[in-house]
C-alpha positions, 0 to 999 in steps of 0.5 A: 496618977490615976488619970495617968494610969487610965490613959496609959491602959487605953494607950496599950489597949487601943492606940499601940495595937492601932500602931501595929496593924498600921505597921507603925513599929516606932510609934508602937514601941514608943506607945507601949515603953511609956505606958508600961513605965506608967502603968507598972513603975516598980517592975519597969524600975526593975527590969531597967535596972537589970538591963542596964546592969547588962547593957555594957557587956551586951554593947561590946557583944553587939560591936564584935558581932556586928564587926564579924558579920560585916566582915562575912558578908563583904567577904561573900560580896553580900551588899550591905546598906546598913548593919546594926545592933540593938538590946531588946526593949524593955515592955517587950522584955517584960511581956516575954519573961510573963508570958514564958515565965523565964528570967532575963538570962533566958531571953534569946532575943535580948540582943538582936542585930539587923542587916539591911541589904539591897534586894530580897535575893540579898537577904536570903544570901545574909541568912545562908552566911549568918547560919554558916557563921554561927549555929541556927537555934532549931525552930527560930527561923521565920520567913516574913518575906515569903509569908509577910505579917498581916500588917504587911511586915516583911523580914527574915528572923533567925536567932544563932548561937554565938562562939562564946555561947550568946544566943542572939537574934538577927533580922535581915531585911531591904531598905524598903521592908525596913522603912515600911516596918518603921513608918508603916502604910 
């Protein structure tokens, strides 16, 4: 048990940040989730149970949001390569809850939608459609296309409020940006 905790801490301190620096979010996510599970098993299980309790409702919300967004983008003739939704990762939720000293109900990006478009122009067009469809949350728009992160990550992020008052995040990027985000350099 002690060795497992030591390896998990080393993974969280060294290998996950290296994956982040290389832009390998897929690997980083997996390393962080596994480390969290072994370093803080009670916190992990408690949060997992809370998220599971919200999952069914969140999945139906995601389905409705993606259906609405797909219709709006098609109506505006913004080409979509891929559109999907997700629930935020446990470790990411855990960090946000600790950092901001809030409860799960106040996590703005618990639910997120990702839009993959053909071009940068389409990314900005999609952002406009999203802001016409739902109310943006002030101060929650980030343009990582114009100003990429140091690891090369590019995407538009915005948080909006749905018709029923649910805040959610939307990430918009091109196919190349998405591949680079997942797999890194």
